[in-house]
N, C-alpha and C positions, 0 to 999 in steps of 0.2 A: 102696101108694105114696101114696095120699091121706092116710092117717094119718101116715105118716112125714114127708111134706111139711108137714103142719100142725104137727107137733112141732118141725120146724126153724124154722118161722115164729115159733112161740111163744118158742123160745130166743132168736132174733134180736131179737124185740121186747123180751124181758126185758133183754137186754144193752144195747140202745139206750136203754131206760128208765133203766138204771143210769148210762149215759154222760151222758144229758141231765138227770140228777138234780141239783138245786140245793138250797142250804140253805133251811130253812123260812122265814127272815126275808128272803129275797132280794127278794121283792115289795115289802116295806115299805122296805128300804134303798135300792132303786133310785129310788123316788119322792123320798126325802129328798135324795139326791145330785143328781137332776135339778133340784130346786127350788134347791138351793145354787148350782149352776153357772149357772142362769138369772139368779139375783140378781147374781152376780159379773160376768157378761157385761154386764148392764144398767149396773152401776156403771162398768165400764171404758168402755163406749160413751159414757156421759154425760161422763166426764173427757176423752175424746178430742174429743168435740164441742165442749166448752168451750174446750179448748186451741186447736183450729183456729179457733174464732171469735175468740179473743183475738189470734192471729197475723194474721188478716184485718183486724181493727180497727186493729192497729199499722201494718200496711202502708198502709191507707187514710189514717191520720193522717199518716204520713210523706210520702206523695205530696202531701197537701194542704199540708204545710209547705214542700215543695220548690216547689210552684206559687206560694205566697205569697212565698218568697224570690226567685224569678225575677221576680215582679211588682215587688217592692221594688227590686231591682237596676235594672230598667228605669226606674223613677221617679228613682232617684239619678242614673243616667246622663243623663237629660233635664235634671235640675236643674243638674248639673255643666256640661253643655254651655251652659246658659243663663248660668251664672256666668262661664264663659270668654268668652262673647259679650259680656256686659256689661263685663268687664274690658278687652277690646280696644276697646270703644266709649268707655271712660272716658279713655283716653289722648288722644282727640280732644276730649273735653269740658273737660279741665283745661288752662288756658292755660299755656304755657311748661313743660309737664311734662318734656321732655327736659333742659332746663337745670336744673330742680329736681332731677332724678335725678343729674345730674353734680355739682351742689353738695352733695347729700347724700353722695355717695361721697367728695368732697373733704373734707367735714367729718369723716367717719369716719376717713379716712386721717390727717387732721391730729391728731385725738384719739389715734389709735394712735401717731403719731410722738411727740407729747408724752409719752405713757405710756412709750414706749421710752426717750426721753431721760431721764425721771425715774428709770427703773430703772437706766439706765447710770450716772447720777450716784451712785446709792446702791450700785451694784455693788461698788465698791472697798471700802467700809466693811464690807459684808456678807461679802465674801470674806475680809477681814482677820480679822474676828471668828471666822469659821469656821475659818480656818487656825490661829489661836491655840488654839481649843478642840480641834482635832484633834491638834496637837502636844502639848498637855497630856495628852490621852488616850493618845497613844503612849508618853509617859513613865511612865504608870501601868500598862502591860501587865505581867502579867495582873491587872487590877484590876476593880472593879465596873462601870466604864464606864456610869454612869447616863445621860449625855446622848447616848448613841450614836444612838438613834432620832431625837432632835431634830436632831442634826447632819445625819443623812441626810435628814430632811424639808427642812431649809433648803437643803441642797445640791441636792436633787431639784428644788426650786422654781427655784433659780438655773439649773440645767441645762435645765429646761423653757423658761425665758425665753431662754436661749442657743439652744436648738434651734428655738424658734418664730422668733426673729430671723433665724437663719441660713436657715431655710426661706423667709422672706419675700424674702430677697435671692438666692435660689437662681439666678434668671435674670438677675441684675445683672452689670455689668462686673467683671472680675477685680480691678481697683483698689479698687472699693467693697468687694468681699468681703474683700480683704486688710486694708482699714482697719477694718472691723467685727470681723474675727477678732482683731485686736490688742487690742480691748477685752476679749476673753474669755481672753486668755493666762493671766492669774493664776488665773481660775476653773478653767481646764484643769489648772494646776499643783496647785491645791487638790483638784481631783477625783482626780488621781493620788495625792496625799498621803492622801486618804481611803481610796482603794483599798488603799494600803499598810498603813494602819491596820487595815482590815478583815482583810486576809490575815495580818498579823502577829498579830492577836488570834486568828484561826483556828488559827494554828500553835501557840498555847498552849491548845488545847482541853482537853487533859488537866489542865493546871495550873489552868484555870478551874474545872472540876468538882471537882477535889480541894480547892481553896481555897473551896468553897461559893459560887462565883460562876456557877452553872449558868444563871442568868437571862441572862447575857451571851450564852450560846450561843443561847438562844431569840431574843434580839433580833437577833443576827447572821443567823439563818435567816429572820426576818421581812423583813429588808432584802434578802436574797438572793431570797426569793419575790417581793417587790415589784418588784425589777429584772427578774426573769424575766418577770413579767406585762407590764411596759413593753416589753421586747424582743419579746414575742409580738405586742403591739399594733402596734409599729413594723413588724414583718415583715408583718403582714396589710395595713397601710396601703400599704406599698411594693409589695406584690403585687397591690394593687387589690381585695383581698377585703373590701370594705366591708360586705357582708351579714353576714359573720361577726363584725363589730364590735358592741360593746355599743351599744344604741340611745340610751343616756344619755351617750355620749361627746361631749364638747363640741368645738366647732370648734378651740379652742385646743389641746386634747389631740391632735387629729388633725394640726394643724400641727407640734406638737412631735414627734409620732411620725415625721413625714416627715423632719425634720432630725436625728433621733437615730441614734447609732452603737450597734451591738450591744455590750453589756457582757459578756454570758455569765458572770454572777456565779456560777451554780451550777457551771459547769465549773471556774471559777477557785477556788471553794470547795474542791472535791475536790483540785485541784492543790495548794492550800495544805496540806491534810491529808497529801497524799503527801509534800510537802516536810518536814512535821513528822516523819513516820515515817523518812524518809531521814536526817534529822539525827540521830535517835536511833541509827540503825545506824552512821553515820559516827563517832559518839562511841566506838564499840567499837574501840579501837586494837589492831591486830594487826600489829606490826612484825616479829615473828619467829615461827617455829613454836612456841616455848616459850610464847607468849601465847595460843595457840589454846585449851587446856583451860579456862583462867579466863574467856576471852572467851565461849566457848560456854555456860558455866555462867551467866554474867551475861545472855547473850542469852535463854536459856531462861526465866529468871525474868522478864525484861522482857516477853517475848511473852505469857506467861501472865497477868502482872499487867495489862498494857495491854488485852488482849482482855476480861479480866474486868471492867475498868473501863468498857469500852464497853457491856457487857451491863448493868452495874449503874447507871451514871450518864448515859451519853450517849444510848442508844437511846430513852429516854423523852422526850428534848428535841428529837429530830429527826423530821421527818415520815416516815411509813412508806414513802412512795414513793421516799425517798432510799436505802433499803436500806443503811443505814450499817454494819450488822454484817457482811454479806458483803464490803462494800468494805474494811473494816479487816482482815478475815481474809485476803483475797487480797493486799492491799497489804503486810501483814507477811510473808506467805508469799513473795511475789516478792522482797522485800528479803532474806529468809533465803536464798533460792536464790542471789541475786546474791553475797551475802557468802560463802557456801560455795564458789561457783565461783571467787571471787577467792582464797580460802584454798587451794583445791586447785591453783591455778596456781602456788603457791610450791613450793619444794623441801622436802618434808615427810619426816620419818622415819616408820618403821613404827608407832610408838606413836601419833603424831599422827593418822595415817590411821585407825587403829582408833578413836581417841577420836571422830573425826568421824562414822564409820559408826554407832557406838553412840549418839551424840547424835541422829542422824537417827531411829533407831528409837525412842528415848525421846520425841522431839518428836512423832512421829505418835501414839504411845500416849497422851501427855499431852493433846494436842489433842482426842483422841476421848474420853478418860476424864473430864477435868475440864471441857472446854468443849463437849463433844458435837459436835465437828466431825469428820466422816468423812474418811478419807484420800482418798476419791474427789473431794472438793471442793477439795482442796489441789493445785492444778495451777499450774505444771508440777511434776513430781516432783523432790524434792531430789536433788542430784547428777545431774540429768538421767536418773534411773532407771538409772544405771550402777553400782549397788551390786555386782553380780556381777563386773563388770570391775574395780572397785576392790578387791574381795576378791582377785581374781587378781593385781592389781598389788601388793597388800599381801603376798600369799604370795611373790611373786617378790622383793619387797624383803627379806622375812624370809630367803629363801634366799640372797640376795646378802650380807646382813649376816652370817648364820651362816657362810657360806663364807669371808668375809673374816676373821671372828673366829677360826674354827677354824684357818684357814691361819696366822694370826699366832701363835696358841697353839701349833700344831704346830712352827712355826719356833723359838719360844723353847724348847719342850720338847726338840726335836731337838738344839739347840745344847748344852743341858745334858747330854743323853744321850750325845752323841758326844765332847764334850770331857772330861767326867767329872773336872773339876778340883777337885771337892769331893764329899763324900759326899751322897747324897740326904737329904732331910729325914726326920725320924722323929718319931713321936708319943710320947705319954707311955708307951705300952706298948713302945716301941722298934721299932715296925714302920716299915719304910721306905715312903716315898711321894714322888711328885713333885708331888702336889697340883694338877696341871693339870686333873684330872677335876672338882675342886671348882669351878674357874673355868668349865669347860665347862658344868657343870650349872646354874650360876648364870645363864649366858647363856640356856640352854635354858628354864629355869623362868620367866625373865622373859617370853620370847615365848609360852610356853604359858599363863601367867597372863593375859596380855593377850587371848589367843584364847578362853580359858575364860570370861572376863568378858563376851565378846561374846554368849554364849549362842547361838552359831551353830554347829551340829554340823559343817557343811561346813568352816568355817574352822578349828575345832579339829583335825579330821582332817587337813586340808592342812598345818597347821603341824607337827603331830606327824610327818607323813611327811618334811617337810624336816628336822626335828630328827633323825629316824632316819637320813637320808642323811648328815647331818653327823657323827653318831656313827659310822656305818660308815666314813666318810672317816678319822676319827681312829683307829679300830680297825685298819683296813687299813694305815694308815701305820706304826703301831707294830709290827705284825706284820712288815712289810717291814724296818723299822729293826732289829728284833731279829735277823732273818736276816742283814742286811747287816753288822752289827757282829760277829756270830759268825763270819761268813766272813772278815771283816777280821782277827779274832783268830787264826783258823786259818792264814791266809796270811801275815800280818805280825805275829807275836806280839810282837816286840820294839818295833815302832812303834805298837802299839795301847795306848792309855791303860788303866790299871787301873780297877777299879770296875765292870766289866761285870756281874759277878754281883750286886753291890748294886743297880745300876740295873734289872737284870732283875727282882729281887725287888720293887723299887718299882713297876714296871709291873704285875706280877702283883697286888700289893696294891691298886693304884689300880683295876685292872679289876674285882676282886672287890667293892670298895667301890662301884664304879659300878653293879654289879648291884642293890645296895640302893637307890641313888638312882633307878634305872630302875623298880624295883618300886614305890617310893613314888609316883613320877610316874604309873605305871599305875593304882594304886589311886585316886589323886586325880582323874584325868581320866575314869575310868570310873565314878565315883560310889561307890566303896567306902569313902570316908572321910567319908561324911555329906553330900557335896555333891550338887547336883542331877545326876541321871544323864542322859546324853544318850540319843538314840534308839538302838534296838537295833542297827540296821545300822551307824551311826556308831561305837558302842561296840565292835563286833566289828572294824571296820577299825582303830580306834585300838589295840585290844589286839593285833592282828596286827602292826602297826608296832613297838610297844614290845616285844613278845615277840621279834621279829627282832633288835632292838637288844640285848635281854637275852642272847640266844644269842650275839650278837657279842662282848659283854663276857666271857662264859664262854669263848668261843673264844680271845680274847686272853689271858685268864688261863691257859688251858691251854697256849697257845703260849709264854708266858713261862716257865711251869713246864717245858715241854719244853726250852727254851733253857738253863734252869738244869741240867737233867739232862744236856744235851749238854756243858756246861762241866765238870760234875763228872766225866763219863766221859772227857772229853778229858785230864784230869789223871791218871786211872788207866789210860790207854791203854797206856803202856809195860809196866806190870805185867800187865795182862790179856793182852798179846801173848805173854808168857813163861810163863803158867800151865801147870804140869805138863810143862814142856819143859826137859829137862836141857841145859846144866848150871845155868842160872839158877834153876830150881825147887829145886835141891839146895843152892845157895849162899845163897839169899835166902828170906825168909818173904814171898812175894808176896801171899798172902791177908792177912797182917798189914798189909802196906803199903796194900793196897786198903782195908781196914777203917779204917786210921788216916786215910787221905785222906777217905774217906766221912764219918768221924766229924767231921773239921774242917768239912767243908761242912755236914753236917746240924746241927751246933750253931749255925752261923751262920743256917741256914735257920729253925731252931726259934726263934731269938731275934728275927729280923727279918721273918719271913714269917707271914701269917695262918694260924691253925691248920688251917683247911679246906684251904688250898693246900699247907701242909706235909704234911698227911696224904696228899693226892693225889701229892705229889712223892715221898714215901717209897714209895708203891705203885709209881710209875714206876721208881724206883731199884731196887727189888727185882726187878721184871720184867726190867729191863735186865741186872742182875747175874746173874740166873738164866740168861738167854740167853747171856751172856758165858761162864759156866762150862760150859754145854752145848757152846758152840762150842769151848772149850778142851779138853773131853773128846774132841771129835771131830777135833781137829787131828792131822795126820799125824805130827808129832814128839812128841806127848804120850806120856809114860811114867809108869806108876804103880808106884813102887818101894816106898813105904811106905803100906799101906792105912790105917794109923793116922793118917797126916797127912791123907789125903783125908777121913776121918770127922771129924777135928779141924777141918778147914776148914769143913765143913758146920756143925758145932756153933758155931764162932765167928761165922759169918754169922748164924745164928739168934739167938745171944745179942746181937749188935750191933743188929739191927733190932728186937729185942724191947724195946729202950729207947724206941722211938717208936711201936710198934704192939703190940697184945696178942700174946702168944706163940702163941695159937691161930691168929690171922690170919697171923702170919709163917710158922709151920710149914705152914699151908695154901698160902701163896704159894710156898714152896720145896718143896712136896711132890714135884714132878717131880725136883728135884735130889736129894732124899732117896732116891727110888727108883732113880735112876741110880747114886748112890753105893752103894746096896745091890747093884746089878748089878756094879759095879766090885769089890766086896768079896765076891761070892758064892763059894760052894764047890760042889763036885759034889753034895753031899747036899742043898743048899738052893737050887740053881739054878732048879728048877722053881717053887718058891714065890716067889722073887724075880722071876722072869720073869712069873709070873701077876700078881703085885702091880703090876708096871710096866704091862703091856699091858692089864690090866683098866681102869685109869684113863686110860692114854694109848695108845690103839690106833694112833695115827698116829706113834708113835715110830719113827724110821728103823732099819731092821734093821742097816744097816752100822755105825750108831753102837754098837749092842749088841755086835756081833761085834768091832768095833774096840776097844771097852773091854776085852774079854777078851784079845785079842791083844796089848794094850799093857801087860798086867800083867807085872811083873818079879819078883813075889813067888812065882810058881809056875813050874814047868818047862814045856817045850814040850809034853810029853805031856799034862799036866794041862790046859793051855790047849786042846789038841786035843779032849780029852774034853768040856770045857765047850762048845766050839763045836759039837760033834756033838749034844749035848743041845739046844742052842739051835736048831739047824736042825730037829730033830724037833718042837720046840715051834712053830716057824714053819710047818711043814707042817701040823700040826694046826689052827693058826689059819686057814691058807688053805683047808683042807677045810671047816672050819666056816663060813667066810664064803661059800663056794660054795653050801652047802646053804641058807643063809639067803637068798641072792639068788634061788635057784630057788623058794623058798617064797613070797617076797614079790614081787608084781608091781611095786608102787611101792617102789622102793628108798629107804630112809631116807637123809637126808643124812649124809655121813660126819662123825664127830666130829672137831673140830679143836681142838687144844690148843696149848700153847706150842711143841711140837715142829714144828707146821706152819709156824711162823715162821722155822725154821732154813733157811738156804740149803742147796741140794743139795750143793754143793762149797764149802767155806769153810776158810780158814786165817787165823788171826790176827785182829786187830781190824778189818781191812778187811771181813770177812764180817759183822761185827757190824752195820754200817750198813744192809746189805741186810735182815738179819733184823729190825732194829728198826723199819724202815719200817712193816711190818704191825703190829708190837707197838704202836707209837705211835698208829697209827690205831685199833687196838682199844681203846686207853686212852681214846679219845674217849667211849666209853660210860660210863667212870668219872665223867665230869663231868655225866651226866644225874642227875636226881633231886636237885637242888641242896640243897634244905632238909634232906632226910633225911641226906645225906652230911655236910653241915655239922655237924649235931648229933653224928653219930658221930665225926667228926674232932675236934670240940671235947672230947668225953668222953675221947678217948684222949690 
């Protein structure tokens, strides 16, 4: 145990020795550091001791000086008391001192009286010379005015004499005051004349600096400053603030200050400058709204030039505390506001309102860019900050004007359309047109141009919306007018003026041409023609409005085309009602009559109608004629005696329309008729093939139509017809079975295929059924007017 304990102690001592171990040079370094710190402490103590001693010496010296000052004041007080005592005793030692005092006062008063009399005697001549000099100076405004300071000096001396004199008689009787005042009447007149000279010269401030007489401005302001100091002295004297007065102020100056009236030259100086600015604005004559654009252009140039002149020539000649630049900026701005408010009080048209709003924007931009004046400093805001309200007023005025113009245009166009006392106008290509759309778009483009120039997307969008509404008004009216005149023709054909077809073509052509106008307008306002593009949201809104107008024009063109088709089929109505119905079908070539009538119409259409519209109209006519022949096949009185004639009718129809459309397109359009004719002419050996060809392409073909066609054949006997009907029923049964299987296999049944047969009425006879069937056909034709550009190219090529 003892050995182990000794081992532990040895280990602990070793570790402690390592912990307490220090560098070899520690003993020498500690001594050096101790010496250094002792020296620094001694230095600091010496400095502190010296500083404290100096402070104590200064305090002791100060206290000694205060004691000496107190002692000196006591000595002065004693001597002053002795002087006062000796002064009081002197009055008793000098004989007759009170009388001498009175005589001295009387002598002084007598001298002052003679002095006043002498000055009064000289007053008239001095005033007259001064008046002549002032009048001469007034005649030379704006001139160099060299004697201006001298005239003011002389006038100031005379006014000082007047003020001192009036101060002396302040407590005298009113009669004396009135008498003395009369002596100074001419001086008062000359004083007012000089004031007028001063302020008239001030009103020509810009003329003076522009004619290199800027020194006159300096002299004017020296006079203003002098009068301001005299006003300040007079105010202090009258308020009894004598301590604030200059110690060098003489008794005469104090007396003059007591009798002085405040002139307020600095205030009147700025009033004269305000008058100068106001006169400049009054020279801008605006007697009617037509004067506003030129007046605003002149105003803009004047404001920029005058403020620039202030920066370059005036500010260096005016004391800084006058703050002449802010004064002119606010003065001009206030006058601009007043002028604009007066102009807005007049009855202005839309263009003038826009010019004003655009000018305000340019005004702020110019003041900031050229003169460095922020819009925040220009208060109050131009137009009282009512720009948004004015924009609303402007849009409302545009709406009112457009409504008025469109209403008048519609009235004129409607009169020509309904009277039809002459043919519509035609262009070099022979295309009809009423040309009202040209006038309409001229009006619209004027308003849009004004709005685009404003560079305000909200305004452009709002104006485009109003233009769209006006276009819709025009489009809607002509749709109604076309329907109205067509009904008039149907009900009163003998009382209806001719030319309806020609005017309908004119409306269709104008509508199509208007789509081009609208597309041009759309490209321009959305930045597609190199102009600055508006913001994205505004561009989308504008495009939406104009696309709606574009669709409206296409709708009107389609409506006019539909009216043309209605007129065409109104003429072939009698022939269509008798198709394949004996005896008329046996006695007359009804298909030939129909084609001859269609040929007459189509030749006119091709000559006077746009190619694109004519192409669409031909498609419409083919659809209508196809439906009409299907209705004729289905008619209960229809009979097919000669199958050759039926095939011949189909061939002639194809040949006729192939003049205007490609044969391939015509055959495809009449494919249903071809297959129905095939069923009319079918035989027992080919009935299945003909049936399959028809129902594969037209699964919605009515079954009663097929059975009826077979039963109406007179070229075969009853037995043959029965066999054909039996075969057809078998085919129908197979189709029904096949359809049931497909419905069971498919959970989601596909939509049924609809073809031209779906447009046929369930029960129809004659032309009356045609109208019902054509309602759906006509609506389906709406799709034919989509994809305008592509269809136009196809129509033109054909």
